[in-house]
C-alpha positions in Angstrom: 106.7 128.3 136.6 108.8 125.3 137.3 106.0 123.0 135.9 105.9 125.0 132.7 109.7 124.7 132.3 109.5 120.9 132.7 106.7 120.6 130.2 108.6 122.7 127.7 111.7 120.6 128.1 109.7 117.4 127.5 108.2 118.9 124.4 111.7 119.8 123.2 112.9 116.2 123.7 109.9 114.9 121.8 110.5 117.3 119.0 114.2 116.3 118.9 113.5 112.5 118.9 110.7 112.6 116.4 110.8 115.9 114.4 108.5 114.5 111.7 106.0 113.0 114.1 106.9 109.4 113.2 106.1 107.0 116.0 103.1 109.1 117.0 101.0 108.4 113.9 100.0 105.3 112.0 102.4 103.7 109.6 99.6 102.9 107.2 98.8 105.2 104.4 95.2 104.2 103.7 94.7 106.8 101.1 97.5 105.2 99.0 96.2 101.7 99.7 92.6 102.6 98.6 93.9 104.4 95.5 96.1 101.4 94.5 93.2 99.0 95.2 90.8 101.0 93.1 93.2 101.1 90.2 93.9 97.3 90.5 90.1 96.5 90.7 89.3 98.6 87.7 92.1 97.1 85.6 91.1 93.6 86.7 87.5 94.2 85.6 88.6 95.6 82.2 90.9 92.6 81.6 88.2 90.2 82.7 85.8 91.7 80.1 88.5 91.7 77.5 89.3 88.0 78.2 85.7 87.1 77.9 85.4 89.0 74.6 88.5 87.3 73.2 87.4 83.9 74.4 90.5 83.6 76.6 88.7 83.5 79.9 85.4 81.8 80.5 85.8 81.8 84.2 86.7 84.2 87.0 89.2 83.6 89.8 86.7 85.4 92.1 83.9 82.9 91.9 83.3 79.1 92.0 83.2 77.4 88.7 83.3 73.7 87.9 84.5 74.2 84.3 88.0 72.8 83.7 90.6 75.5 83.0 92.5 75.3 79.7 96.0 76.6 79.2 94.7 79.9 77.7 92.4 80.5 80.7 95.2 79.8 83.2 97.6 82.1 81.3 95.0 84.9 81.1 94.0 84.7 84.8 97.7 84.8 85.7 98.2 87.8 83.4 95.2 89.6 85.0 96.8 89.1 88.4 100.2 90.2 87.4 99.0 93.4 85.7 96.4 94.5 88.2 98.5 93.6 91.3 101.6 95.2 89.9 99.9 98.4 89.1 98.0 98.6 92.3 101.0 97.7 94.5 103.2 100.2 92.7 100.7 103.0 93.1 100.3 102.3 96.8 104.0 102.4 97.3 104.6 105.5 95.2 101.7 107.5 96.8 102.3 106.7 100.4 103.9 109.3 102.8 107.6 109.5 103.2 109.0 108.1 106.4 112.1 110.2 106.9 113.0 109.1 110.5 112.3 105.4 110.0 114.9 102.6 109.7 115.3 101.1 106.2 114.2 97.7 107.4 111.0 99.2 108.8 110.3 101.0 105.5 110.8 97.8 103.6 108.3 96.0 105.9 105.8 98.9 105.6 106.0 98.9 101.8 105.5 95.1 101.7 102.4 95.5 104.0 101.0 98.3 101.8 101.3 96.0 98.8 99.6 93.1 100.5 96.8 95.4 101.9 96.3 96.8 98.4 96.0 93.3 96.9 93.6 92.3 99.7 91.3 95.3 99.3 91.3 94.9 95.6 90.5 91.2 95.8 87.6 91.9 98.2 86.3 94.7 95.9 86.5 92.5 92.9 84.6 89.7 94.7 81.9 92.2 95.5 81.7 93.4 91.9 81.6 89.9 90.3 79.1 88.6 92.8 76.9 91.7 92.6 75.0 93.4 89.9 77.8 93.3 87.3 77.8 89.5 87.4 74.2 89.4 86.5 75.0 91.5 83.4 78.0 89.3 82.4 76.7 86.0 83.7 76.0 84.6 80.2 79.5 85.3 79.0 81.4 84.6 82.2 79.6 81.3 83.0 79.9 80.3 79.3 76.6 78.3 79.4 77.9 75.9 82.0 75.5 74.5 84.6 75.9 75.7 88.1 77.5 73.0 90.2 76.2 71.7 93.5 78.2 70.0 96.2 76.3 66.8 95.8 76.0 66.4 92.1 77.7 69.0 89.9 77.5 69.1 86.2 79.8 66.9 84.2 82.8 69.2 83.3 83.3 68.7 79.6 80.0 67.3 78.6 77.9 69.9 80.6 75.3 67.2 81.6 73.4 67.9 84.7 71.2 65.6 86.8 68.2 66.5 84.6 69.9 64.7 81.8 70.1 61.5 83.9 66.5 61.9 84.9 65.5 62.0 81.2 67.7 58.9 80.7 65.8 57.0 83.4 62.4 58.1 82.1 63.1 57.6 78.4 60.2 55.8 76.8 60.1 53.9 73.5 56.8 55.6 72.5 58.4 59.0 72.7 56.5 60.4 75.6 58.2 63.4 77.2 58.6 63.3 81.0 57.0 66.1 83.0 58.8 68.6 85.1 57.4 67.1 88.3 58.7 63.7 87.4 62.2 65.1 86.6 62.2 67.1 89.8 61.4 64.1 91.9 64.1 61.9 90.3 66.6 64.7 90.6 66.0 65.0 94.3 66.5 61.2 94.6 69.7 61.2 92.6 71.1 64.2 94.5 70.5 62.5 97.8 72.0 59.2 96.7 75.0 60.8 95.0 75.7 62.8 98.2 75.6 59.6 100.3 77.9 57.8 97.8 75.5 54.9 96.9 71.9 54.4 95.9 69.7 52.9 98.6 67.7 49.8 97.9 64.4 51.6 98.5 65.3 54.3 96.0 66.5 51.7 93.5 63.2 49.8 93.8 61.1 53.0 93.6 62.9 54.3 90.5 62.6 50.9 88.8 58.9 50.9 89.5 58.5 54.3 87.9 60.5 53.2 84.8 58.5 49.9 84.5 55.2 51.8 84.8 56.2 54.3 82.2 58.0 52.1 79.7 56.4 48.7 80.3 59.8 47.1 81.1 60.2 44.2 83.5 61.2 45.1 87.0 64.6 43.5 86.6 65.3 45.4 83.4 64.2 48.6 85.0 66.5 48.0 88.0 69.4 47.4 85.6 68.7 50.7 83.9 68.7 52.4 87.3 72.1 50.9 88.1 73.6 52.0 84.7 72.3 55.5 84.9 73.4 55.9 88.5 76.9 54.7 87.6 77.1 57.3 84.8 75.8 60.0 87.1 78.4 59.1 89.7 81.2 59.2 87.2 80.1 62.5 85.9 80.0 64.0 89.4 83.5 62.7 90.1 84.8 64.2 86.9 83.2 67.6 87.8 84.7 67.5 91.3 88.1 66.8 89.8 87.7 69.6 87.3 86.6 72.0 90.1 89.6 71.0 92.3 91.9 71.6 89.3 90.4 75.0 88.6 90.5 76.0 92.3 94.2 75.0 92.5 95.1 77.2 89.5 93.0 80.1 90.8 94.8 79.8 94.2 98.2 80.0 92.5 97.1 83.0 90.5 95.8 84.9 93.5 98.9 84.0 95.5 101.1 85.2 92.6 99.1 88.5 92.6 99.8 89.0 96.4 103.5 88.5 95.8 103.7 90.8 92.8 101.7 93.5 94.7 104.2 93.4 97.6 107.2 93.6 95.3 105.7 96.4 93.2 104.9 98.4 96.4 108.5 98.1 97.5 109.7 99.4 94.1 107.1 102.2 94.2 108.2 103.1 97.8 111.9 103.3 96.8 111.0 105.5 93.8 109.0 107.7 96.2 111.8 108.1 98.7 114.4 108.8 96.0 112.3 111.2 94.0 113.7 114.6 93.2 111.5 117.5 92.4 113.0 120.0 89.9 111.4 123.4 89.8 
């Protein structure tokens, strides 16, 4: 009997200190986060398609692209992040549960966390969408005909020239003979390896010169000069592509960071509107 009384008194204390159950349940409203992330992802996808259709965005902030970003693309990517993150964050804050017995600072922190989590989930969902089957459907429009870059020798930003172009330059013959795919492939592998190392090896230089001399009838010295000229052009093109990729990646980072900030601020606004909402019957 005494044990039951003690248990009842403890239950009464718990009910008095936390009548709404706060402190005994998670402070994360995953339903609101998922709902906000779904809305943000859908809006981002719609705006991405619209930007491609209007010619304002030929790249996506959710995938690697070596094409240099113009002012219109930067502005559109920033707008996409502002709109989607703002809507998603606000919905997450507005739809979360009401924490009646929680200090205002804790509510502020939780709303901020809800906004950031919504942005994170939305970003991951969008990466999955773009890199999945939808990217295959939109690849022609999104990639805008640009060659896929590689770490060793990416395409040359504005000119769009790949290592195949430089292989054709090496094998160009005065009689108009077209190089075979096997010849191009072999030279491409050599160029990729030498560009990755930062310089052309003497053995590769001599071998390429021999191929050129045999195909064109040029002297060995002239063929070696052609190899040097083409390699220099290929190296310059690779450096330009790397610079363009770094520039694009920087702007994409800024846009995504801006989206995270806007999502957090919007979630705080949505949470305040949720707490101060009045229902009139």
